[in-house]
Chimera marker file (.cmm) of the C-alpha trace (Angstrom):
<marker_set name="trace">
<marker id="1" x="4.051" y="-36.472" z="-36.346" r="1" g="1" b="0" radius="0.5"/>
<marker id="2" x="4.286" y="-33.284" z="-39.007" r="1" g="1" b="0" radius="0.5"/>
<marker id="3" x="2.434" y="-33.614" z="-42.636" r="1" g="1" b="0" radius="0.5"/>
<marker id="4" x="5.731" y="-34.254" z="-44.391" r="1" g="1" b="0" radius="0.5"/>
<marker id="5" x="6.747" y="-37.185" z="-42.357" r="1" g="1" b="0" radius="0.5"/>
<marker id="6" x="3.833" y="-38.311" z="-42.924" r="1" g="1" b="0" radius="0.5"/>
<marker id="7" x="4.260" y="-38.196" z="-46.800" r="1" g="1" b="0" radius="0.5"/>
<marker id="8" x="7.400" y="-39.325" z="-46.724" r="1" g="1" b="0" radius="0.5"/>
<marker id="9" x="6.264" y="-42.953" z="-44.768" r="1" g="1" b="0" radius="0.5"/>
<marker id="10" x="3.626" y="-42.935" z="-47.285" r="1" g="1" b="0" radius="0.5"/>
<marker id="11" x="5.618" y="-42.201" z="-50.087" r="1" g="1" b="0" radius="0.5"/>
<marker id="12" x="7.726" y="-44.989" z="-49.355" r="1" g="1" b="0" radius="0.5"/>
<marker id="13" x="5.525" y="-48.080" z="-48.235" r="1" g="1" b="0" radius="0.5"/>
<marker id="14" x="4.153" y="-47.201" z="-51.531" r="1" g="1" b="0" radius="0.5"/>
<marker id="15" x="7.442" y="-47.409" z="-53.514" r="1" g="1" b="0" radius="0.5"/>
<marker id="16" x="8.522" y="-50.473" z="-52.408" r="1" g="1" b="0" radius="0.5"/>
<marker id="17" x="4.711" y="-52.319" z="-52.230" r="1" g="1" b="0" radius="0.5"/>
<marker id="18" x="5.449" y="-51.196" z="-56.383" r="1" g="1" b="0" radius="0.5"/>
<marker id="19" x="8.413" y="-52.316" z="-56.624" r="1" g="1" b="0" radius="0.5"/>
<marker id="20" x="7.449" y="-55.715" z="-55.023" r="1" g="1" b="0" radius="0.5"/>
<marker id="21" x="3.853" y="-56.361" z="-57.321" r="1" g="1" b="0" radius="0.5"/>
<marker id="22" x="6.184" y="-55.476" z="-60.659" r="1" g="1" b="0" radius="0.5"/>
<marker id="23" x="3.997" y="-51.557" z="-60.564" r="1" g="1" b="0" radius="0.5"/>
<marker id="24" x="1.057" y="-53.288" z="-60.128" r="1" g="1" b="0" radius="0.5"/>
<marker id="25" x="-0.797" y="-50.352" z="-58.564" r="1" g="1" b="0" radius="0.5"/>
<marker id="26" x="-3.916" y="-52.047" z="-57.604" r="1" g="1" b="0" radius="0.5"/>
<marker id="27" x="-1.670" y="-54.795" z="-55.812" r="1" g="1" b="0" radius="0.5"/>
<marker id="28" x="0.375" y="-52.422" z="-54.082" r="1" g="1" b="0" radius="0.5"/>
<marker id="29" x="-2.877" y="-50.680" z="-52.734" r="1" g="1" b="0" radius="0.5"/>
<marker id="30" x="-4.622" y="-53.601" z="-51.523" r="1" g="1" b="0" radius="0.5"/>
<marker id="31" x="-0.335" y="-54.675" z="-49.894" r="1" g="1" b="0" radius="0.5"/>
<marker id="32" x="-1.394" y="-50.997" z="-48.684" r="1" g="1" b="0" radius="0.5"/>
<marker id="33" x="-4.128" y="-51.749" z="-46.490" r="1" g="1" b="0" radius="0.5"/>
<marker id="34" x="-2.935" y="-54.770" z="-44.742" r="1" g="1" b="0" radius="0.5"/>
<marker id="35" x="-0.046" y="-53.199" z="-44.151" r="1" g="1" b="0" radius="0.5"/>
<marker id="36" x="-1.791" y="-49.898" z="-42.369" r="1" g="1" b="0" radius="0.5"/>
<marker id="37" x="-3.419" y="-53.088" z="-39.688" r="1" g="1" b="0" radius="0.5"/>
<marker id="38" x="-0.347" y="-54.386" z="-39.173" r="1" g="1" b="0" radius="0.5"/>
<marker id="39" x="2.254" y="-51.032" z="-39.093" r="1" g="1" b="0" radius="0.5"/>
<marker id="40" x="0.860" y="-48.632" z="-36.443" r="1" g="1" b="0" radius="0.5"/>
<marker id="41" x="3.004" y="-45.512" z="-37.671" r="1" g="1" b="0" radius="0.5"/>
<marker id="42" x="1.967" y="-46.900" z="-40.999" r="1" g="1" b="0" radius="0.5"/>
<marker id="43" x="-1.387" y="-46.020" z="-39.141" r="1" g="1" b="0" radius="0.5"/>
<marker id="44" x="-0.814" y="-43.066" z="-38.232" r="1" g="1" b="0" radius="0.5"/>
<marker id="45" x="1.011" y="-41.189" z="-41.292" r="1" g="1" b="0" radius="0.5"/>
<marker id="46" x="-2.594" y="-42.321" z="-43.549" r="1" g="1" b="0" radius="0.5"/>
<marker id="47" x="-4.410" y="-40.702" z="-40.608" r="1" g="1" b="0" radius="0.5"/>
<marker id="48" x="-2.563" y="-37.580" z="-40.678" r="1" g="1" b="0" radius="0.5"/>
<marker id="49" x="-2.413" y="-37.182" z="-44.436" r="1" g="1" b="0" radius="0.5"/>
<marker id="50" x="-5.841" y="-37.614" z="-45.060" r="1" g="1" b="0" radius="0.5"/>
<marker id="51" x="-6.766" y="-35.236" z="-42.458" r="1" g="1" b="0" radius="0.5"/>
<marker id="52" x="-4.536" y="-32.988" z="-43.569" r="1" g="1" b="0" radius="0.5"/>
<marker id="53" x="-6.057" y="-33.444" z="-47.342" r="1" g="1" b="0" radius="0.5"/>
<marker id="54" x="-9.658" y="-33.452" z="-45.575" r="1" g="1" b="0" radius="0.5"/>
<marker id="55" x="-9.452" y="-30.067" z="-44.579" r="1" g="1" b="0" radius="0.5"/>
<marker id="56" x="-6.966" y="-28.333" z="-46.566" r="1" g="1" b="0" radius="0.5"/>
<marker id="57" x="-9.596" y="-29.463" z="-50.068" r="1" g="1" b="0" radius="0.5"/>
<marker id="58" x="-12.271" y="-28.413" z="-47.445" r="1" g="1" b="0" radius="0.5"/>
<marker id="59" x="-14.515" y="-24.662" z="-48.619" r="1" g="1" b="0" radius="0.5"/>
<link id1="1" id2="2" r="1" g="1" b="0" radius="0.2"/>
<link id1="2" id2="3" r="1" g="1" b="0" radius="0.2"/>
<link id1="3" id2="4" r="1" g="1" b="0" radius="0.2"/>
<link id1="4" id2="5" r="1" g="1" b="0" radius="0.2"/>
<link id1="5" id2="6" r="1" g="1" b="0" radius="0.2"/>
<link id1="6" id2="7" r="1" g="1" b="0" radius="0.2"/>
<link id1="7" id2="8" r="1" g="1" b="0" radius="0.2"/>
<link id1="8" id2="9" r="1" g="1" b="0" radius="0.2"/>
<link id1="9" id2="10" r="1" g="1" b="0" radius="0.2"/>
<link id1="10" id2="11" r="1" g="1" b="0" radius="0.2"/>
<link id1="11" id2="12" r="1" g="1" b="0" radius="0.2"/>
<link id1="12" id2="13" r="1" g="1" b="0" radius="0.2"/>
<link id1="13" id2="14" r="1" g="1" b="0" radius="0.2"/>
<link id1="14" id2="15" r="1" g="1" b="0" radius="0.2"/>
<link id1="15" id2="16" r="1" g="1" b="0" radius="0.2"/>
<link id1="16" id2="17" r="1" g="1" b="0" radius="0.2"/>
<link id1="17" id2="18" r="1" g="1" b="0" radius="0.2"/>
<link id1="18" id2="19" r="1" g="1" b="0" radius="0.2"/>
<link id1="19" id2="20" r="1" g="1" b="0" radius="0.2"/>
<link id1="20" id2="21" r="1" g="1" b="0" radius="0.2"/>
<link id1="21" id2="22" r="1" g="1" b="0" radius="0.2"/>
<link id1="22" id2="23" r="1" g="1" b="0" radius="0.2"/>
<link id1="23" id2="24" r="1" g="1" b="0" radius="0.2"/>
<link id1="24" id2="25" r="1" g="1" b="0" radius="0.2"/>
<link id1="25" id2="26" r="1" g="1" b="0" radius="0.2"/>
<link id1="26" id2="27" r="1" g="1" b="0" radius="0.2"/>
<link id1="27" id2="28" r="1" g="1" b="0" radius="0.2"/>
<link id1="28" id2="29" r="1" g="1" b="0" radius="0.2"/>
<link id1="29" id2="30" r="1" g="1" b="0" radius="0.2"/>
<link id1="30" id2="31" r="1" g="1" b="0" radius="0.2"/>
<link id1="31" id2="32" r="1" g="1" b="0" radius="0.2"/>
<link id1="32" id2="33" r="1" g="1" b="0" radius="0.2"/>
<link id1="33" id2="34" r="1" g="1" b="0" radius="0.2"/>
<link id1="34" id2="35" r="1" g="1" b="0" radius="0.2"/>
<link id1="35" id2="36" r="1" g="1" b="0" radius="0.2"/>
<link id1="36" id2="37" r="1" g="1" b="0" radius="0.2"/>
<link id1="37" id2="38" r="1" g="1" b="0" radius="0.2"/>
<link id1="38" id2="39" r="1" g="1" b="0" radius="0.2"/>
<link id1="39" id2="40" r="1" g="1" b="0" radius="0.2"/>
<link id1="40" id2="41" r="1" g="1" b="0" radius="0.2"/>
<link id1="41" id2="42" r="1" g="1" b="0" radius="0.2"/>
<link id1="42" id2="43" r="1" g="1" b="0" radius="0.2"/>
<link id1="43" id2="44" r="1" g="1" b="0" radius="0.2"/>
<link id1="44" id2="45" r="1" g="1" b="0" radius="0.2"/>
<link id1="45" id2="46" r="1" g="1" b="0" radius="0.2"/>
<link id1="46" id2="47" r="1" g="1" b="0" radius="0.2"/>
<link id1="47" id2="48" r="1" g="1" b="0" radius="0.2"/>
<link id1="48" id2="49" r="1" g="1" b="0" radius="0.2"/>
<link id1="49" id2="50" r="1" g="1" b="0" radius="0.2"/>
<link id1="50" id2="51" r="1" g="1" b="0" radius="0.2"/>
<link id1="51" id2="52" r="1" g="1" b="0" radius="0.2"/>
<link id1="52" id2="53" r="1" g="1" b="0" radius="0.2"/>
<link id1="53" id2="54" r="1" g="1" b="0" radius="0.2"/>
<link id1="54" id2="55" r="1" g="1" b="0" radius="0.2"/>
<link id1="55" id2="56" r="1" g="1" b="0" radius="0.2"/>
<link id1="56" id2="57" r="1" g="1" b="0" radius="0.2"/>
<link id1="57" id2="58" r="1" g="1" b="0" radius="0.2"/>
<link id1="58" id2="59" r="1" g="1" b="0" radius="0.2"/>
</marker_set>
């Protein structure tokens, strides 16, 4: 999975949760953490995007 694919997956999932929870970012974030446990593809996307962020901001 590339970074662009991972970012698209996480962005789409977060926007779905935002719409479900009437744009409440806290509830959407909490639901994303629960969804991560149930969806292996979303979990992998979080890891790929997170690793990219960590290594891209490393000094």
